[in-house]
C-alpha positions in Angstrom: -15.9 12.1 12.8 -14.9 8.5 12.0 -16.2 9.1 8.5 -12.8 10.8 7.9 -11.6 7.2 7.3 -13.1 7.2 3.8 -10.8 9.8 2.3 -7.8 8.4 4.2 -8.5 4.9 2.9 -9.0 6.3 -0.6 -5.8 8.3 -0.4 -3.7 5.4 1.0 -4.2 3.3 -2.1 -4.7 6.1 -4.7 -1.1 6.0 -5.9 -0.1 3.1 -8.2 1.8 0.3 -6.5 2.1 -3.5 -6.4 -1.3 -3.9 -4.7 -3.2 -1.7 -7.2 -1.3 -3.4 -10.1 -2.3 -6.8 -8.8 -6.0 -5.8 -8.5 -5.9 -4.2 -12.0 -4.3 -7.4 -13.5 -6.7 -9.8 -11.7 -9.7 -7.8 -12.9 -8.4 -7.3 -16.4 -7.7 -11.1 -16.8 -11.1 -11.9 -15.3 -9.7 -13.8 -12.3 -12.7 -12.7 -10.2 -12.5 -15.6 -7.7 -8.9 -14.7 -6.8 -9.8 -11.0 -6.8 -12.6 -11.5 -4.3 -10.3 -13.4 -2.0 -7.6 -10.7 -2.3 -9.9 -7.7 -1.5 -10.8 -8.9 2.0 -7.1 -9.8 2.6 -6.2 -6.1 1.7 -8.8 -4.8 4.2 -7.7 -7.2 6.9 -4.0 -6.3 6.8 -4.8 -2.6 6.3 -6.9 -2.7 9.4 -4.2 -4.7 11.4 -1.5 -2.2 10.5 -3.8 0.7 11.4 -4.8 -0.8 14.8 -1.2 -1.6 15.8 0.1 1.8 14.6 -2.7 3.9 16.2 -2.8 2.0 19.5 1.0 2.3 19.9 1.3 5.7 18.4 2.5 7.4 21.6 5.1 4.8 22.4 6.6 4.9 19.0 6.6 8.7 19.0 8.6 8.6 22.2 11.3 6.3 20.7 12.8 8.2 17.8 15.3 5.4 17.1 12.6 2.9 16.6 10.8 5.2 14.2 14.0 5.7 12.2 14.6 2.0 12.1 11.0 1.4 10.8 11.7 4.1 8.1 15.0 2.5 7.0 13.6 -1.0 6.8 10.6 0.3 4.9 12.7 2.0 2.3 15.0 -1.0 1.9 11.9 -3.2 1.2 10.7 -0.7 -1.4 14.2 -0.8 -3.0 14.2 -4.6 -3.1 10.7 -4.7 -4.6 11.7 -2.2 -7.3 14.8 -4.3 -8.2 12.6 -7.4 -8.4 10.2 -5.7 -10.7 12.8 -4.5 -13.1 15.0 -7.6 -13.3 12.3 -10.3 -13.4 12.0 -12.7 -16.4 10.3 -10.5 -19.1 10.2 -13.3 -21.7 7.0 -14.8 -20.4 3.8 -12.8 -19.7 2.5 -15.7 -17.6 5.5 -15.5 -15.4 5.1 -11.7 -15.2 1.4 -12.1 -14.2 2.3 -14.6 -11.5 5.1 -12.3 -10.1 2.6 -9.4 -10.1 0.3 -11.5 -8.0 3.1 -12.6 -5.7 4.4 -9.1 -5.2 0.8 -7.8 -4.7 0.1 -10.4 -1.9 3.5 -9.9 -0.4 2.8 -6.1 -0.4 -0.5 -6.7 1.3 1.1 -8.7 4.1 4.4 -6.9 4.4 3.5 -3.4 3.4 6.6 -1.3 4.0 4.8 2.0 3.9 1.9 1.1 6.2 3.4 1.7 9.7 5.0 5.1 8.8 1.7 6.1 7.0 -0.5 5.2 9.9 1.8 6.9 12.4 1.6 10.1 10.4 -2.2 9.7 9.9 -2.5 9.0 13.6 -0.6 12.2 14.6 -2.8 14.2 12.2 -6.2 12.7 13.0 -5.7 12.0 16.7 -6.9 15.5 17.8 -10.2 14.9 15.9 -10.7 11.2 16.8 -9.1 10.2 20.1 -7.3 6.9 19.4 -7.0 5.9 23.0 -8.2 2.6 24.4 -11.8 3.3 23.4 -12.7 0.8 20.7 -15.8 2.5 19.3 -14.0 5.5 17.6 -11.3 3.3 16.1 -13.7 0.6 14.9 -15.8 3.2 13.2 -12.7 4.7 11.7 -11.6 1.3 10.4 -15.0 0.6 8.9 -15.0 3.9 6.9 -11.3 3.4 6.0 -12.3 0.0 4.5 -15.0 1.7 2.4 -12.4 4.2 1.1 -10.0 1.5 0.3 -12.6 -0.5 -1.6 -13.7 2.6 -3.5 -10.2 3.2 -4.8 -9.8 -0.4 -5.7 -13.0 -0.3 -7.7 -11.8 2.7 -9.6 -8.6 0.9 -10.4 -10.5 -2.1 -11.6 -12.8 -0.2 -13.9 -10.8 2.8 -15.2 -7.3 1.3 -14.8 -8.2 -1.6 -17.1 -9.6 0.8 -19.7 -6.5 2.9 -19.5 -4.3 -0.1 -20.1 -6.5 -1.1 -23.1 -6.5 2.5 -24.4 -2.7 2.9 -24.4 -2.2 -0.9 -25.2 0.3 -1.1 -22.4 1.7 -4.4 -21.3 2.1 -5.6 -17.7 5.9 -5.9 -18.2 6.1 -2.2 -19.1 4.1 -1.1 -16.1 6.2 -3.3 -13.8 9.4 -1.8 -15.2 8.1 1.8 -14.8 6.8 1.1 -11.3 10.1 -0.7 -10.4 12.2 2.2 -11.5 10.0 4.6 -9.5 10.2 2.4 -6.4 14.0 2.3 -6.7 14.2 6.1 -7.2 11.9 6.8 -4.3 13.8 4.4 -2.0 17.2 5.9 -2.9 16.0 9.5 -2.4 14.4 8.7 0.9 17.4 6.7 2.2 19.8 9.5 1.1 17.7 12.1 2.9 17.7 10.0 6.1 21.5 9.5 6.1 22.1 13.2 5.3 19.8 14.3 8.1 21.2 11.8 10.7 
């Protein structure tokens, strides 16, 4: 049943974000050397977040305050990322490309949605794959999750670049749109958290 990792890995990176935008930009600007260094980095940190979250799933579930704190910090990071995307220096496309790379790498390493995502996935998938201390099921799951992640990145590289060319969009416009969506998402989620608490 570890093969369920493929659709989960695919779904986890399906929605546009800093990481997808970085991969799209690196592929579109033919920076293949950097791209092939970034892809293993994405898989490595994705796997680390998954292992930590899945192994400590039960402890985190028992401590609702810790889970709430993780959620709040995650949303604040998303809000900060959105503000950065909107208010960066738009006069230089080279600066915008560098910032896209920096935000992408930062999002790979400090990925605000990863821990809540993996905790939720862990709760949903745990009855099917027992994420106890047995390493074989979790390693198999991580392997298939990596395949799913690489598949969605490949789709972004091929079709995302064509989409940008077709609509003749600029990286600045994409950053502004994504930044606004990040800010909106963070504000909605933070408001819901404070209303429910």
